[in-house]
N, C-alpha and C positions, 0 to 999 in steps of 0.2 A: 584768968584773963590772959595772962601771958602765954599760957599753953594754947589757948584758942587763937590768939593772934598769930602764934608761930605756925599753927596748923593752916590758918587761912593764908599765910604767906607761902607755905610749902606747896599747896595745891596748884595755884596758878603756875608756879615754876615748873612743876611736872607736866602740866598741860602744854605749856609752850615748847617744852623739849620734844614732846611727842608730835606736836604739830609740825615742828621744823623737820623732824625725821621723815614724816609722811610727805611733806612738800619736796624734800630732796629726792626721795624715791620716785615721786611723780616726774620730777624734772629729768631724772636719769632715764626713766622709761620713755619719756617723750623724746629725749635726745637720741636714744637708741632707735626709735621708729622713724625719725625724721630723715628725708632723702639727703644723700651726700651732695655737697655743693661742688660744682665744677666751674672754675673761673675761666671765662672766655673774654678776650680783649677785642675791642672794636675801635678801629682807627678811621675817623671821618674828618672832613673839613667842616668843623663846627662854626667857622666864621661865616658860612653861607647859609641862607635859608634852606637850600636843598639838603645840606648836611643835617640840619635840625629835623627835617622830615624823614631822612634816612634813619636817624636814631629812633624816632618814634615808630617807624615801620618795623625795625628789627626787634624793638621791645614788644610790640604787638605779636610778632611771630612767636617769640619765646612764650609769652603768656597764652597764646592760642594753643600751642603744643601741649603745655601742661594742663590746660583746661580740657583738651581732648584725651589726655593720658594722666588722669589724677593719681594713679597708683605707681607712678614712675619712681624708681629707686634713686635717681639722680636728679639734680636740678642745676641748670645753667645759670650762672651769675655773671651778668655783663659788666665789663669795666671799659668805659669809654675814654678815648684820648683824642685830642685835637691835633691834626697835622697842618692845618691852615693852608693846605695845598702845596706844601713845601716838602721836597724830598728829604732834606736833612731832619726836619721836624718829625716826619713820618718815621724815619729810622730811629730817632731818639725816643719816640713814643713806643716803638716796638721793643727797644731795649728796656725801657721802664716797665712795660707790661710783663716782660719775661723775668726780669731781675727782681723787681719789687713786688708786683702783684702775683707773680708766678702763675700766669695764665697758661692753660693747656692747649689753647687754640686762639687764632687771631682772625677776625673778619675785617677785610679791607686791605689796604687803603684804596681810595677812589680812583687814582690815575695809574696808568701803566708804569710811568717813571717811578712813582713811589712804591708800587707793588714789586718792581724789580729789586729794589734795595731791600725792602722788608722780607721778600722771599728768601734772600740769601741769609738774613739773620735767622729767620725761622728754620731754615734748613740746617744751620749750624747748631741751633739749640734743640732740634727735633720737635719743633712746635709747628703743627699744621697751620698754613696760611691760606684762607679761603677768600678769593676775590670775586665779587659779583660785577665788577666794572672794568677790570684791566683786560683789555681785548688784544693787546699786541702779541703777534705770533712769536716775538723774541722771548716771551715768557713761556716756559714749558716745564712739565714734570720731568722731562728727560735730563734737564740741567739742574733743577732744584726739586728733588723728589717730594718735599713736603709742601710744595705749592699746588693748590687745587683751584682750577678756574671754573667757577659756577656761572659763567656768562659765555657768550658766543666768541669764538676765536675769529679775529678779523680775516684770517686766511680762508675761512669757510665761505665768505661771500665773494671770493675771487671767481669761483665757478659760475655762480649765477650772473655776475657781471660779464664774464666772457660769453656766457650763453646769450645775453642780450645782443652783444656784437655779432655773434654767429647767426642769430635769428634774422638780422637785417643785412648780413653779408658785408659787414664793414671789416676791411682787412687791416686797418691801422688805427691807432689811437694814441693820444698824448695823456700821460698821467700827471696830474697836479695833486701834490700831497703835502701834508703838514710836516715840517721839519722837526720831528719828535719821534720817540720810540713808537708811539701809536701810529704815526704816519708812515715811517720808513719800513716798519716791520712787514708790511704787506707786499712789498715790491717783488721779492723772489717768487712767492706763490702766484702773484698776479701775472708775471711774465710766463710762468708755466701754464697757467690757465688759458691765456691768450694764444699761446702756441698750440694748445689743444684744439682750438677752433680755427686755426690758420690765420690768426691776426698777429700783428707786431706792435710793440711799443716804440713809436717813432721818436719820442723824447720824454724826458722826465723833468719836471720843474717843481722845486720845493719852496715853501714859504714858512718862515717861523710864525709861531702863534701870535707874536706881537708885531708882525709886519705892518708898516704904515701904508697909506694909500699909494705913495710914490713907488714903493717896492712892489706892491701888487700890480700897479699899472705897468711897470717895466716888464714883469713876467708875462702879463696878458698880451702886451704888444709884441713881445717876442713870439708868443704862440700864434698870434694873428698873422704873422708873416709866413707861417708854415702852410703848406697845402692841406694838411690834415685838419678836419673839422669835427672830429670826435674826441671829446675830452672826458676822462674819467677822474672824478674828484674824490679824494680820500682825506678828509680832515674833519675835525670836530665842528659843531655847528657855529660857534662864535666866529671862527676864522672863515668858515664856508659862507656865512651870510655876508660878510664884508667882501669876499671875492666875487660873489654873484652881483652884488650892488655895483662894484667897479666894472664887471664884465658887461652889465646892462648899459652903463654909461659909455663904454667903449664900443658899443654896437655889436657885441658878441652874443647877445641873446636874441638874434634875429634869424632869418632864413639861412639855411645851409649849416647851421651850428647844431651840434648834438652834445648834450651834457648828461652824463651818467654818474650819479653820486652813490656812495656807499651808505651804510646805515648811520654814519656820522651826521648825515642830513635827514634821511628818512625816519630814523629812529628818534629824532629830536624835534619833530614838527610841532609838538606842543609848546616848545620854548621859543619858536620863531615869531617875530613881530609881523604885523600885516605888511609893513614895508619890505621885510625880508622875503616873505612869501611872494609878494608882487614881483620882486627881482628874480625869482626862481621859476617863473612861468615856463612850462614846457620841460622842466627837468625831470628825468626818470631816476628814481632812487630805490634803494633796497632797505628792508628792515626785517629782522627776525619775526616770524609769524607767531602771534599769541592770540588764541581765541578768547574773545571777551565773554566769558561765562558769568553766571550769577555770582560765583565766588569772587571773581575779579571785581565785579561791580560793588559787591558788598564790602570787600576790603577797602576799595578806593573811597567809598563813602565814609566808612569808619575812620580811615586814616585822615581824611580831610576834616572830619569833626574833631578828632582828638588833637590834631595839629593846631586847629583854631583855638582850642582850650589851652594848650601848653605854650604855643607861640602865636599870640594874636597878631603880631606884626607880620607874620609870614603867611597870612591867610590867602593872599592873592598870588603866592608863588606857584608857578606851574612846574610840576615834577614829571619827569619822564616815566611813562607807564611801565616800560620794560625794566628799567633799573630798579624801581621800587618793588616790582614783582620778583625779580631775581634776588634782591637783598632779603626779601621775606622768605623765599624758599631756601636761601643759604642758612639763615638762622634756624629754620626748621630742620634742615639737614644736620646741623651741628648738634642740636638737642637730640635728634634721633640717633646719631652716631654715638654720642656720649652714653645714652641709655643702652644701646646695643653692646658697647664695649665694657660697660660697668666700670668706668674709670674711677679709681679711688682718689683720695686727696692728693694734691700735687706733690711730686717728689722730684727734685732736681739734684743731679750729681754735680756738685761744684768742684772746680779744680783746687788744688792746694794754694794757700795764700801766696806762697813764694813765687809761683809761676804765673799768677794772674796779674798782668801789668795794666790792662785797660778794662773798661766796662764790658767790652765784648768778650774778653778773656774770662771775666768773672760770671758770665751768664750761666754756665753749666749746661747740662743736657737733660732734657725731660725723660723720665723713665716711662712715662705713659704715652708719649707722643706717637710712637710707631703703632701701638695698639689702636689709639684713637684715629689715626690716619687710615688704617686698614678698614675700620668700621665705617668711616665717612665715605670711603671709596665704594664700599659695598652697599651703601644706602640707596634705595630706589623708592619713589612714591609719586603719586599724582599731585603735583604742586599747583599753585594757582597760575603759574606761567606755563604749565604743561607737564609732560612727563619728565621727572627729574631722574636722570641716569648719567653716571660718570663713566667714561671710557678713557683709560690712561690719564686720569686726572683732569679730564675735559668734559664739560657739559655737552651733550649731543642735542642738536636742533633737528626738528622734523621738517621744517620748510622755511623758505624766505618769501616775503611778500614784495611784489614789484608795484610801486606806486608812481603815478604821474601827477606832478604838482600843477593843479589847475585851479583858477579862481582863488578862493580863500583857504584852500586846503589841498589834500592829496586824495586822489582817486585810485583805487586798486585796479590794475590792468592785467594782473596775472600772478602766478606763483611759480616757484622753483623748488623742486624736491630732488634729492640725490637719485631716486629711483626713476622718475619720469622726466626730469629736466623741466623745461618751461611748459606750463599749461595755463589755461584760462581760469581754472579753479582746481580745487584739490581732489576732484573726481578723477580716478585713473584713466577713465575713458574720455576725458575732456580734450578739446582741441589743443594741439601742440604749438599754439601761437599766442601772442599777446593780444589783448583787446586793442581797439583803436587808441592811438596815442596822439596827443596834441603836442607837437614839437614847438620849440622856440620860434617865434615869428608866425606861427600857425600856417605853415606851408600846406599846399593841397596834397602833396605826396611826401613820402619818406625821404629825408635828405640822403644824398649819396655818400656823405661822410668825408668829402674832400672837395677842394676847389682847384680848378685849372690854374688860375693865376691869383695868388693870395692878395696881391696888391691891385688887382683889377687892370693891369697893363697887358699889352699884347706879348705873347710868348716869343722869345728870340730863338729862332731855329737856324742853326749854323749849317751851311752847305759847303762842300769842298770845291775849290777852284782847280779844275783838271786841265792838263795839256793834251790829253788824248782820251780815247774811249768816252767821247762826249755823249754817247747814247745813254749813259747812266745819269750824268749830271752835266748840263751845258749852261754856261753863264755868258750871256751876250749883253753888250752895252750899246745903246743907240748913240751914235756919234753926234747926232743932231740935238736930240732931246736930253741925252744923258740918262735915259731910263734904263734900268737894269732888268733884263728878262731872264728868268731862271726856269729851265725846262729839263726834261729828261725822264727816263724810265722810273728812277727812284722818286722823283718829284710827283709824277702822276700817281704812283702807288700810294704815297703818303697823303696826297690831297684827297684821293678817293676814300681812304680809310677814315680820315678826320671828318669828311663830309657825312659819313654814315654812323658816327658816334651818337649816342643817345642824348648828348648835351653839346651846346655850341662851344667852340674853341677858337679864340682869336690868336693868330700868330703871323709872324713875318719872317721871311728868309734873310739870313745875314751871311753873305759870301765870306769865306776865310781864305785869304791869299797864301797862307803858310801851310796849308793842309798837305800839299804835294810833297813837302819835305819829309814829314813823318805823320802817319795817321795816329800813332800812339800819342803824340803831343796834341793832335787835333781832338782826340777823345778826352783828353784831360781838361778841355775847356768846360765840359759839363761838370766834371768833378770840382773844378775851381769856381763853379757857379757864374762863369762869364757868359754862358748861354744856357738856355733852358733845355735844349735837346739838339740832336744832330740828325740830319737826314742826308743820306748819301750812300755810296758804296763802301760801307764800313763793315769789316769782317768781325765776327764774334771770335774772340780768343780768350783763353783763360786769364792771361795777365790783364786784359782790359776789363773783364768782368769783375775783377777785384776792386775796380775803381768806380764802375758805373753799372747800370742795368741795361740789358738789351731786350728788344721785343723778339717775337718769333721771327725766324729768317724768312725772307720773301723771295729768295733765289736758292737754287741747288747749291750744295756744299762741295768742298774738295778743291785741290789744286794739283796740277800735273805739269808736263812739259810738252812743247811742240818742237819738232825737228823737221828738217828737209827730207825729201824722199827721192829715191832713184829707181830707175826701171830695173827689173830683174830679168837679165838677158840669159841667164843660165838655162840650159835644156839638157835632156837626157833621153837615151833611146829606150829606157825602161819606164817611161812615163805612164805606160798603160797599166802598170801595177800600182801606181800611186793613188788611184781613186779609193782603194780599199786598204785599210790598215792591215798589218801583219796578223793580228788576232782574228780579223774578219776573214782573211784568206784561209787561215788554218781551220777556222770553224766551218767555213763553207765546204772545204775539202773533206773534212771529217763527216759532215752530214750528207754529202754526195755519196760517199762510200757506204755509210750506214743505211741510207735509203735504198741503194742498190742491193745491199745484202738482205735487207728485210723483204724486198720484193722477190728475190731469188729463193729465200727460205720458204715463202708462201707458195710460189709457183713451181718449185722444182719437181714435186711428185705428181703434179696434175697437168703440167703444161710441157709438151714435147719440145717447145722452143727454148726451154730453160734446162735442157739435158745435154749430155755430151761428155767429152773427156774433161778431167779437172781443169786443164788449162783453158779449154773452151768456156767452161762455166765461170771461171775467174774473170776472163775477159768480158763475158757477158754482163757480169755485175758492174764493172766499170763503164762499159759501153752504154748500158741501159741508163745508168744514173746520169752520166755526163751528156748523153744525147738529149736529156730534158732541157739543157741550156738553150738549145735552138728548137726545142719541141719536135725533134725528128725521130723519136722512138716509135718503132713500128711493130714491136712485139705485142702480140695479142695477149691480154691478161685474162685469166679464167676465173680467178677468185675475187669476190667483192672486197675482201680485206685488202688485197694488194691494190685494187682500184682506188679505194679510199686513201691509202697511203700516197699513191701517185697524184691524186687530185690535190691533196694538201701540199705536197712537195712542189708541184707545178706552180701553185699560187706563190709559194715562197720564192721560187726561181724567178717568177715574173717580177716580183718586187726587187729582188737583188739585181737583176739585169737592167731594170729601168733606172734604179738608183746609180748603178755603175755607169750607165750611158750618160746620165745627166752630169755626174761629177766629172767624168773624163771630158765631156764637151766643154764644161766650164773651165777646166784647166787648160784646154787647148785654145780657147777663144778669149778669155778674160785676161787683160793685161795686168800683171802683178807688179806691185810697187813695194820696195823694201826701204825702211828708214835708214838713214845714214848712221844713227845712233839708237840703240835699243834700251839702254838702262843707265842709271846714274853712275854705277861703278865704272862703266866704260868711259864716261866723261872725265871722271877723276883720274883714271889710269892714263888716259891720253893727254891730260892737261889742257883740255879744251876750255875756251871761254864760254861763259853762260850769261844769259840776260834775265832781268826781272823788271817789274813795273815800279816806277818811282813811288815812294811813300808806302810801299806794301810791307806787310809783316813777313813776306816770304824771304827777304834778305836774311833776317835772323834765323829763320828755319834752315836755309841753305848753309849758313855758317855752322849750325849744330850738326848738319849732315857731313861736315868735313871739307867743304869747299873753301878755298882761300879767297879772301876779299879782293885780292889783286886780280883774280880770274872772273870777277863779277862785273857786269856792265849794266847800267840803268837806262831804261827806255820809257817813253811816256805814251806812245800811240801805236796803233796797229801797223801804220806805215813804217815806223821805225823797226818794228818786229820783223816785217818782211824784208826790209833792206839788210838788217843785220844777219838774218838767217841765210839770205841769198849769197852774201859775201863770204860767209863761213868764218870759222875761228882763225884760220891762217891769214885772212885778208882784212883784218880789222873788224870782223863781225863776231858772231857767236855760233856755236854748234847747236845750242838748244836755248829756248826761252821758257822760264818757269812762271806760271801765273795761275790765277784761280780759274775754275772751269767756265764760268760765264764769260770771262774775257777771252779765253782761248776759243770758245765756240763762236764768239763774235768775230774774232780774227779769221778763223777757218771759213766762216760764212762769206767773208769778203775776199779771201784768197783761197780759191778752190783748188788750185793746182800747185803741186810741189811741196805740200806740207801735210803733216799728220801728227795727231796726238798719240804719244806712246808712253810706256812706263806705267807704274802704278799710280793710282789716284790717292793722294794723301788727304785724310779726312779733316774737314773743318766744319763749322756750323753755319756757314753761309753769310749772306749780307743781311743786316738788320738795322733798325733805328736805335738811337742811343738816348737814354733817359737817365736822370739822376738816380742814385741808389734809393730803393724803396719808394719810387714814385708810384702813386696810385694809378697813373695813366698807363703804365706799362702793360698791365693786364688787359685793359680795355682795348688798347691799340693792337695787342697780340691777337685778341679775339677778332678784331676787325680784319687783320691780315688773313687769318684762317678763313673767315667768311668770304673775303674777296677772292682768295685762291680757289675756292670752290665754285665761283661764279664765272660766267663768260666774260665779264668785264676784264678780269685779269688776262685772259687770252687776247683780248682786243688791245690792251696796253702793250703786251709783248709783241704782237704783230706790228703795232705802230712804230716801235723803236728797233726791233730786230728782224722784221720781215717774217715771212712764212717759215715755219719750222721745216728744215730740210729742203728749202728752195734752192740752195746752192750746195750740193753734196759733192765735194771733191773726194780725192782718194782718202782723205782722212776719215771718211765715214765708213770705209771698208777695212776689214781686218788684214793683217799682214799675211800674204798668201791666201787671198780671199776664198779660194776653193780648197778648203781643207778636206783631207781624206775621211772616208766613212769608217766609223769604228764598230766593233762588235756590239757595244752597248746600244747602238742605234737599232739593231735588229735582234736583240736578245729575245724579245717577245715572240718574233716569228720562229726562231729556232726552238724555243720552248714548245710552241704549238706543234710543230712538225715532229719534234723528238718524242713528245708525249704520245702523239697519235701513232707514230710508227711503232714505238715500244708496246703500246697497248694492243695493236693489231697483231704483233708478233707473239705476244703472250696469249692472246685468244687462239691463235692458230696452234701453238704448241700444246695448249691445254686440250683443244679438240683432237689433235693428233694422238696425244697420249691416251685419251679416253677411248677413241674409236679403235685403236690398234693394240689395246691392252692385252688381248688374248694372244695375238701373233707375237707380241714382244715377249711375253712369258715363255711361249713355246720356242722362241729362237735363242733364248739365253743359254741353254745347255750346249748348244752347238756353236757358241761364239768363240770357241778357242780356249787357250789356257790363260792363266792369270787370276787376279783376285776377282771376287764377286762383283765389285763395283766396276772393274775394268771390263769383265765379260758383259755386264749389263750395258755399259756405255757402247761397247763394240756392237752388241746386238741391236741397240737402238739406231746407231749410225748406219749399219747395214740395211736395216729395215727401212729407214728413212730414205736411203738412196734408191730404193726400188720404186717403180711406177705404182701409182695408186690406180689399179685397173678398175676400181669401182667408181672412179670419177666419171662424170658425164663425158669428158673429152675422150678418154680411151674406150669407154663402153660403147659410145655411138660409133666410133671408128671401127671397132671390131664387128659390131652387128652388120655394118654395111659390107664388110669383107666377107662375112658368112653368106649374106644374101648374094653377093656377086659370085661366090664360089658355087652355090647351088645352081645358079643359072648356067654357069660354065659346064657343070656336070651333066645337066640335061641336054646341053648341046653336043656333048662328046660321047659318041657311041662306043669308043674303045674302053675296055675295062681298066686300062691304065692311062694316067695323065701326068705328065711331068710338068711341075710348076716352077716358077722362079727363073724363067728364062731371062726376063729383063734384069733381074737381080744379078744373075750370073754375068751378064754383060758388064755390069758395073763392078764386078769383083766382090760382091757382097753376098751374104747368105741370109735366108729367111730365118728369123728367130722362132717362127712357129712351124712345126712339122709333126704330123701324126701319121703313122703307118697302120692301115687297116688290112688285115689279112683274110678275114672271113666274115660271112654274114653274122655269125654268132658274136664275133668280136665287135662288129659294127653295131649290132643291136644292143649288145651289152654296154658298149660305150655310150650309145645314145640314151639308153634308159637309165644308166647308173651315174653317169658323169655329167654334172651341170656344165652349161656353157662357160660359166665363169671359172670353174675349176680348170676346164680345158685351156682357157686363155691364160690362167696363172701358170699352168705347167708350160705352156708355150713360151710365156715371158721368161720363166726361169731358164728354159733351154736356150733362149736367145742370149741371156746374160752370161750363161756358162760357155757360150761359143759353139753350140752344136751346129754342125754342118747341115746344109739343106739336103733333104732326101726326096726321093720320088714318092708321090702319093698314089697308092694303089687303090683303085676303086673297083669293087666287085659289083656285079649286076645284082643289085639288091635294092628294095625300096628305101632302105635306110643307108645313109653314108655320113661320114664325118669328113669335113674338109678343113684343113688348117691353112691359113694364109697369114700373110704379114699384116 
């Protein structure tokens, strides 16, 4: 029994041992196959219902990821902490998560201020911090590499906001922003974007998130007093809603006002109350575009259902669609990055105990943070909010949606994409404009973006009180009624421009009695806001433009000096050479000689009038060329080439002689006037007194040029100018008066005799109207001035005040030495024509001569004398050229007639002998042609074998060699040869 009992006791004991061993082995195998856990911290504001819903959404994202990837080797374990919306509590939560929970990544916190602090902690511990809601541009991966933004950067929406201003051609706007890192971070990027479309930020006004109504009203009334009516609002929806409610109460949600809000308003439309939406009627806002796909709708429904189960009290809370979608995709990206990196269990390198003085010092550095960060940055997938892709630690957006708040919600009026800019829809071929927008106050047309008078009062337009030159501005007071009448050229131009503006402007003129002292002080009235603008003869200068804005000038620019003139009584006996300049005289002489030479070259061999001794031929060249001056050349030209040369040359001579005659006549008949002073240096060297107009900027310019102030005298009218100039510098007057071109022309039009404008014209920008800096009216008035200048109305205004242009043209309108001599440049074209024609004809002749006489030239080279081959060839060419061309029609016709005359004489003479040359002998000359015939045989042989041309050539050669004239013996035979000259 005992043994049986012991056996029974032993069996169960062995069984239980085996069972425990098997169980332990199973647990070990299960532990080895289980995915490794990766701890991820999440910092939320769990004191708010929205924070509860964010937590649920992030949990659902992790669950959905592992449901879609059941074989994952890793698993994210979420550790939630509450920041309660406080920066310090968010930082404390981050330290707790890293130090105690040893998380390898952190999601959150919700605000930019919290995220900025936490990102520095994560960067120090090498723990990636992913924020789906911190949009401030001040947060960037460049400063904190372990910070990753999985939401839109606020700076991204500056370009679409600027594009809206550019689409409606608004050139200025006021920025109203929240005084927080979220609000102020956008300003630099916004200024750059506005500059890209030609717009300016006229003012910036900030409001703290807890601003009361009084503070908001003060800012709004300040903005209301400005002419700009375009306001760009960048603040979160709680503060924005209060601002728009106060703006509606102040009357700023009415006609003429434009409100453009960033996604702090458009992206939170779900959270706005009906009263808030009603206060925002007409506002145009932006929001990142997210397509409402089936996945988005499914997730939103599941989230709403689960939130109702987990937090029944938060069932009615409205959550922003974009934020919950981005938080979902952020959690999915963490799970995907952890799986891709294969992150092991957390490992932190903690510093030695002796060096760690604070909790921050004892955090340590994550050994897996860099690997996990790299994997997250490389993660891309199609999330429920769209394409999830990070570039430089920043989520990239595909488009922004432009919405117009109308009725009880927002209506989409267009889109903005980086590739296409503003379009009506996302189709690349869509129209590049927004759809119809209903602006605040429901105006019929698009607001112009600014107002002429913010307070509704008439604009104050200052005009100068002048003691002279009242054609520009004239102020008269009726002594009976006391009524002030303001007229003048500047007034008429301004009134005409303002009348043609596309909007009405109410203004009144305010005379300024101190303007004549200094126009610089007069301009400062606009800078100091004592007046709204200035109309008058105010010149644009660089120093003045630093204080105010000018329109386009409405008069010509520049300033110069006027001096007295005296008659030029000097005369010279060589005045006949003055009409032409030296260069033209020399060029004419050269072309006279060249033309004569070309004609001689062409005519020498074929024309007996161009032959003779060398001196005779040289004289003929000069005589023929210069005789064309009076068209008295009588030499008959035989070649068409020389005729063409002479025809062209005669035309040139005709132009030269006509111009010479006109210029000489002008010099002899027009009275020339010379200025008493010709330049500024002469005034300074002689120490003359000079004058200028009172209040003008020219005084400072003259001082910079080196004139002493003691030598300057101020005048106010054209009569004073004339009196001072007539008296002269030595008699209490001045030698010159400096003023702007319009005043000098007006003076010269009234005083036609005795004065002229001399010296250089110093550049200025002319007269213009003065407006405050960045005034929106400046551009419209400038365009009005240009339009008026192109019309006949401007001409009529000028005639009304200054008379007909050129109606009184005194000597000032003529140049000094009014009849200037003619230069070679004036006739260069004519000389080129005749030079080219003459050269071409000469080349044609030489080429023809060389070709026709090539055989004779080759035959003559051996007999050309001694010397080199080239020299003999040149000598042969020259000798052959100097001979008559007996084949030319001139000599051939003449010799044929001589032969016929000789035959007739022989028939009449019965004597066998006839002595010719009797007339020639009387003149002491001999015949160059002589042939002696001794017998019938010789005569017959000569007639049959020798051509007439050869006989003539032989006769010519005998003439040139100086053969004496011999008697011609004629035998009684039917054939005979007669040689005659």
